[in-house]
C-alpha positions in Angstrom: -0.8 -28.4 -23.2 1.7 -31.2 -22.7 -1.0 -33.8 -23.1 -2.1 -32.5 -26.5 1.6 -32.2 -27.7 2.2 -35.8 -26.5 -0.8 -37.2 -28.4 0.0 -35.1 -31.5 3.6 -36.2 -31.7 2.6 -39.8 -31.1 0.3 -39.7 -34.2 2.9 -37.8 -36.2 5.6 -40.4 -35.6 3.1 -43.2 -36.2 2.7 -41.9 -39.7 -0.7 -40.3 -39.3 -1.3 -37.3 -41.7 -0.8 -34.0 -39.9 -4.4 -32.8 -40.5 -5.8 -35.9 -38.8 -3.2 -35.8 -36.0 -4.3 -32.2 -35.2 -8.0 -33.1 -35.1 -7.7 -36.4 -33.2 -5.2 -34.8 -30.8 -7.6 -32.0 -30.0 -10.5 -34.5 -29.4 -8.5 -36.7 -27.1 -7.2 -33.7 -25.2 -10.7 -32.4 -24.5 -11.8 -35.8 -23.3 -8.8 -36.2 -21.0 -9.5 -32.7 -19.5 -13.2 -33.4 -18.9 -14.2 -31.0 -21.7 -15.7 -33.6 -24.0 -18.9 -31.7 -24.5 -17.0 -28.9 -26.3 -16.4 -31.3 -29.2 -19.9 -30.3 -30.3 -18.4 -27.0 -31.3 -15.8 -28.5 -33.6 -17.9 -28.5 -36.8 -18.7 -24.8 -36.3 -15.0 -24.0 -35.7 -13.9 -26.0 -38.7 -16.3 -24.2 -41.0 -15.4 -20.9 -39.5 -11.7 -21.6 -40.1 -12.2 -21.8 -43.9 -15.2 -19.5 -44.3 -13.2 -16.5 -45.3 -13.6 -14.7 -48.6 -9.8 -13.9 -48.8 -9.0 -17.6 -48.8 -10.5 -17.8 -52.2 -7.1 -16.5 -53.4 -5.5 -19.8 -52.6 -7.3 -22.0 -55.3 -7.2 -19.1 -57.8 -3.4 -18.5 -57.5 -2.8 -22.3 -57.5 -4.9 -22.5 -60.6 -3.0 -19.6 -62.3 0.3 -21.3 -61.6 -0.9 -24.7 -62.8 -2.3 -23.2 -66.0 1.0 -21.5 -66.6 2.8 -24.7 -66.1 0.6 -27.0 -68.3 0.5 -24.2 -70.9 4.3 -24.5 -71.5 5.4 -21.4 -69.5 7.8 -23.4 -67.4 9.8 -24.4 -70.4 9.8 -20.8 -71.7 11.1 -19.5 -68.3 13.9 -22.0 -68.3 14.8 -21.3 -71.9 14.8 -17.6 -71.1 17.2 -17.9 -68.1 19.4 -20.3 -70.1 19.7 -17.8 -73.0 21.0 -15.1 -70.7 23.1 -16.8 -68.1 23.5 -20.4 -69.3 26.9 -19.7 -70.9 28.7 -19.1 -67.6 30.7 -21.8 -65.9 28.2 -24.0 -64.3 25.6 -21.8 -65.8 22.7 -24.2 -65.1 23.1 -23.3 -61.4 22.2 -19.7 -62.3 19.5 -20.9 -64.7 17.9 -22.9 -61.8 17.9 -20.0 -59.3 16.6 -17.4 -61.8 14.0 -19.8 -63.1 12.8 -20.3 -59.6 12.6 -16.6 -59.0 10.6 -16.0 -62.2 8.3 -19.0 -61.5 7.8 -17.7 -58.0 6.0 -14.8 -59.4 3.5 -17.2 -61.0 3.0 -20.1 -58.7 3.2 -18.9 -55.1 3.9 -22.5 -54.0 7.3 -24.1 -53.2 6.1 -27.7 -53.9 4.8 -26.7 -57.3 8.2 -25.1 -58.1 10.2 -28.1 -56.9 8.1 -30.5 -58.9 7.8 -28.4 -62.1 11.4 -27.2 -62.3 13.0 -30.2 -60.7 11.8 -32.6 -63.4 13.5 -30.5 -66.1 16.5 -28.9 -64.4 17.9 -31.7 -62.2 18.5 -34.0 -65.3 19.8 -31.0 -67.3 22.4 -30.1 -64.6 23.4 -33.8 -64.2 24.0 -34.0 -67.9 26.2 -30.9 -67.6 28.4 -32.7 -65.2 27.1 -31.4 -61.9 26.7 -33.7 -58.9 23.0 -34.9 -58.8 22.8 -34.3 -55.1 23.9 -30.7 -55.5 21.5 -30.2 -58.4 18.6 -31.6 -56.3 19.5 -29.4 -53.3 19.7 -26.3 -55.4 16.3 -26.9 -57.0 14.8 -27.7 -53.6 16.1 -24.6 -51.8 15.5 -22.3 -54.8 11.9 -23.5 -54.8 11.5 -21.8 -51.4 11.3 -18.5 -53.3 7.8 -19.5 -54.4 6.0 -18.6 -51.2 8.2 -15.5 -50.6 8.0 -13.6 -53.8 4.4 -12.4 -54.6 1.9 -13.9 -55.0 2.4 -16.1 -51.9 -0.2 -18.5 -50.6 1.5 -18.6 -47.2 1.4 -14.8 -46.8 -2.3 -14.9 -47.7 -2.9 -17.3 -44.8 -0.9 -15.1 -42.5 -2.8 -12.0 -43.6 -6.1 -13.7 -43.0 -5.2 -15.1 -39.5 -3.5 -11.9 -38.3 -5.7 -9.4 -40.0 -2.7 -7.9 -41.8 -3.1 -6.2 -45.2 -2.2 -8.9 -47.8 -1.2 -6.3 -50.4 1.6 -5.0 -48.1 2.7 -8.5 -47.2 3.1 -9.3 -50.9 5.3 -6.3 -51.5 7.3 -6.9 -48.4 8.4 -10.3 -49.7 10.1 -8.8 -52.8 13.3 -7.7 -51.3 13.9 -10.8 -49.1 13.2 -12.9 -52.2 15.7 -10.9 -54.2 18.3 -11.2 -51.4 17.9 -15.0 -51.2 18.1 -15.1 -55.0 21.4 -13.1 -55.0 22.9 -15.2 -52.3 22.1 -18.4 -54.1 23.5 -17.0 -57.4 26.8 -16.0 -55.6 27.1 -19.5 -54.0 26.3 -21.2 -57.3 29.0 -19.2 -59.1 31.5 -19.9 -56.4 30.7 -23.6 -56.4 31.0 -23.7 -60.2 34.5 -22.2 -60.1 35.6 -24.4 -57.2 34.5 -27.6 -58.7 35.3 -26.5 -62.3 31.8 -27.1 -63.7 31.7 -27.1 -67.5 30.9 -24.1 -69.7 28.2 -24.2 -72.4 28.1 -22.1 -75.6 26.7 -18.5 -75.4 23.3 -17.8 -76.9 23.2 -15.4 -79.8 21.6 -12.0 -79.6 18.7 -13.2 -81.7 18.1 -16.3 -79.5 18.0 -14.0 -76.4 15.6 -11.7 -78.2 13.2 -14.5 -79.1 13.5 -16.0 -75.6 12.6 -12.6 -74.1 9.6 -12.1 -76.4 8.3 -15.6 -75.7 8.6 -15.3 -71.9 7.8 -11.6 -71.3 4.0 -12.1 -71.0 4.4 -14.6 -68.2 7.0 -12.4 -66.4 4.5 -9.6 -66.5 2.0 -11.3 -64.2 3.7 -10.3 -60.8 3.9 -6.7 -62.0 0.2 -6.7 -63.0 -0.8 -8.0 -59.6 1.3 -5.5 -57.7 0.4 -2.5 -59.9 -3.3 -3.5 -59.8 -3.4 -3.7 -56.0 -1.4 -0.5 -55.6 -3.5 1.4 -58.0 -6.7 0.3 -56.3 -7.8 -1.4 -59.5 -8.6 -4.7 -57.7 -8.1 -6.2 -54.2 -5.7 -9.0 -53.4 -8.6 -11.5 -53.8 -9.6 -10.1 -57.1 -6.0 -10.1 -58.3 -6.0 -13.9 -58.0 -9.0 -14.1 -60.4 -7.2 -11.7 -62.8 -4.2 -14.0 -62.6 -6.3 -17.0 -63.7 -7.8 -15.0 -66.6 -4.4 -13.8 -67.6 -2.9 -17.3 -67.5 -5.7 -18.7 -69.7 -5.3 -15.8 -72.2 -1.6 -16.3 -72.5 -1.9 -20.1 -72.9 -4.6 -19.6 -75.5 -2.8 -17.0 -77.5 0.4 -19.1 -77.5 -1.7 -22.1 -78.6 -0.2 -24.3 -75.8 -3.5 -25.0 -74.0 -5.9 -27.9 -74.7 -9.1 -28.9 -73.1 -7.3 -32.0 -71.7 -4.6 -29.8 -70.1 -7.2 -27.4 -68.7 -9.1 -30.3 -67.1 -5.9 -31.6 -65.6 -5.1 -28.2 -64.2 -8.5 -28.0 -62.6 -8.2 -31.4 -61.0 -4.7 -30.7 -59.7 -5.8 -27.4 -58.2 -8.9 -29.0 -56.6 -6.8 -31.7 -54.9 -4.2 -29.2 -53.6 -6.9 -26.8 -52.4 -8.8 -29.5 -50.6 -5.6 -30.5 -48.8 -4.9 -27.0 -47.7 -8.4 -26.3 -46.6 -8.7 -29.5 -44.6 -5.5 -28.7 -42.8 -6.8 -25.2 -42.1 -10.1 -26.5 -40.8 -8.4 -29.1 -38.5 -5.8 -26.5 -37.3 -8.7 -24.2 -36.4 -9.9 -26.8 -33.9 -6.5 -26.7 -32.2 -6.5 -22.9 -32.2 -9.9 -23.1 -30.4 -8.4 -25.5 -27.8 -5.4 -23.2 -27.3 -7.7 -20.2 -26.8 -9.8 -22.2 -24.3 -6.8 -23.0 -22.3 -5.3 -19.5 -22.6 -2.1 -20.9 -24.0 -1.0 -17.6 -25.7 -1.2 -15.7 -22.5 0.6 -18.4 -20.6 3.4 -18.5 -23.2 3.8 -14.7 -23.2 4.0 -14.7 -19.4 6.5 -17.5 -19.4 8.7 -15.6 -21.9 8.5 -12.4 -19.9 9.5 -14.3 -16.8 12.8 -15.2 -18.5 13.5 -11.8 -20.2 11.7 -8.9 -21.6 14.5 -8.0 -24.0 13.0 -7.8 -27.5 16.0 -9.3 -29.1 15.9 -12.3 -26.8 12.2 -12.8 -27.6 13.0 -12.6 -31.3 15.8 -15.2 -30.9 13.6 -17.6 -29.0 10.7 -17.1 -31.4 12.7 -17.7 -34.5 14.4 -20.8 -33.1 11.1 -22.2 -32.1 9.6 -21.6 -35.5 12.7 -23.1 -37.3 12.3 -26.2 -35.0 8.6 -26.5 -35.8 9.4 -26.1 -39.5 11.5 -29.2 -39.5 8.4 -31.3 -38.7 5.3 -29.4 -39.7 3.8 -27.8 -42.8 3.9 -24.0 -42.9 0.2 -23.4 -42.9 -0.3 -25.7 -40.0 2.4 -23.9 -38.0 0.7 -20.5 -38.7 -2.7 -21.6 -37.6 -1.5 -23.4 -34.5 0.8 -20.7 -33.3 -0.9 -17.5 -34.5 -2.5 -16.5 -31.2 0.9 -17.0 -29.5 2.7 -15.1 -32.3 0.4 -12.1 -32.1 1.0 -11.9 -28.3 4.8 -12.0 -28.9 4.5 -9.4 -31.7 2.9 -7.0 -29.2 5.6 -7.7 -26.7 8.4 -6.8 -29.0 6.5 -3.9 -30.7 7.4 -5.0 -34.3 5.4 -3.8 -37.2 2.9 -6.4 -38.3 4.2 -6.4 -41.9 7.8 -6.9 -40.9 6.7 -9.5 -38.3 4.6 -11.4 -40.9 7.3 -11.5 -43.5 9.8 -12.8 -40.8 7.4 -15.5 -39.7 6.5 -16.6 -43.3 10.2 -16.7 -44.4 11.0 -18.7 -41.2 8.3 -21.4 -41.7 9.1 -21.6 -45.4 12.7 -22.4 -44.7 11.4 -25.5 -42.9 10.2 -26.9 -46.2 13.8 -27.3 -47.2 15.0 -28.5 -43.9 15.5 -32.1 -42.9 14.2 -34.4 -41.6 10.8 -33.8 -43.2 11.2 -30.9 -45.6 8.7 -31.6 -48.3 10.8 -29.9 -51.0 13.8 -32.1 -50.2 11.7 -35.2 -50.5 10.4 -34.1 -53.9 13.9 -33.4 -55.4 15.2 -36.6 -53.8 12.5 -38.6 -55.6 13.4 -36.9 -58.9 17.1 -37.2 -58.6 17.2 -40.7 -57.1 19.6 -39.5 -54.3 19.1 -40.1 -50.6 17.8 -37.5 -48.2 21.2 -37.5 -46.4 23.1 -36.7 -49.6 20.8 -33.9 -50.7 20.6 -32.5 -47.1 24.3 -32.3 -46.9 24.5 -30.2 -50.1 21.5 -28.1 -48.9 23.1 -26.9 -45.7 25.1 -24.0 -47.2 22.0 -22.9 -49.2 19.9 -23.0 -46.0 22.5 -20.9 -44.3 21.9 -18.2 -46.9 18.2 -18.3 -46.2 18.7 -18.0 -42.5 21.1 -15.1 -43.0 18.3 -13.2 -44.9 15.9 -14.2 -42.1 18.3 -12.4 -39.6 18.3 -9.3 -41.8 14.5 -9.3 -41.9 14.3 -9.6 -38.2 16.8 -6.9 -37.3 16.5 -4.3 -40.1 12.9 -3.1 -40.7 13.7 -1.4 -44.1 14.3 -4.8 -45.6 10.6 -5.4 -45.5 9.0 -2.0 -44.9 10.8 0.3 -47.4 9.1 -1.1 -50.5 5.5 -1.2 -49.2 5.9 2.4 -47.9 7.4 3.4 -51.3 4.5 1.9 -53.2 1.9 3.0 -50.6 0.2 -0.3 -50.8 -2.7 -0.8 -48.4 
């Protein structure tokens, strides 16, 4: 185990992409442990890792979000949020958070949110007199709502790996997403009053009405997905295809879509999907090596030798995931650690839906955590500010996310009440 980790970390710090570091690390590990003949099983394991019908939801939801973006939906969402809350002191802070929440119900991806919203909102907040580093941090952390509020690509991956119902995982992410949104709104309002951010004119009733009419079709997508899954109209996988059809229909009706934009959306989705699937395939190799060496059982025994207190196990688990999230991409973490996670889930006796939501929120926080949080790098590039400046502003926002993570871990109703209410299977 230590040999693999050493090789893996060496390649990571050498600048090798994570996917290749995983695969090469596994190969070297098997050779060093005189199990080189097992490398012949790697192609089968790689194909097996991605040969899952449910994973079809990933390119479909990515495509739906991309189509919404190139079809002008991003601008409509921002205009809608600005019409209703933009008149408050520092109202662009609230516009940013609410736009991220609404966009989360479309994209399912934090990086897509940070890129799409950041390019518009960071310059807009700076023009309103807000510090660019604060503007960038708010966009970066708000973008974490993308994989938490349904549909969520990360929750799909967890559901596939753990055998958990994806429909319930989708619904379980709603309340945590709303709690994070509320926390960010409160902090944004407090910061605006403290630093005396400027006030912009209030939108008229007619402007609000028009903004609502223009944006409502896009805001209906999450509701269509949830109601469709709940009512047994379609499965989680089929809901992704419905989302694509709905996105195309909206863009066509609003006359925002062109053949060129459609082609660009298809290319963008293909590239993003290829990256995710390649990481999944490579991480499946490492999961095979872990199973071969019985790493999950060893870790479980080691934890029990220290303490069998469920709260202690929860603490260690979450700290370990937060640490991994600082250096690795969420899907890689899930695939690498899933056998271990399922062992620990059995030890603490936590419901798989609550456990899955906790794990997903935890690894998603890592995307906004220095030193390698991808969302922070995206907003730094857009704002022109350094990672140190943006990270400093992001710390209070990350504290809000961690506080919600604690609520998820300690209070089951936060994640289980809504799925039970909806009866989603």
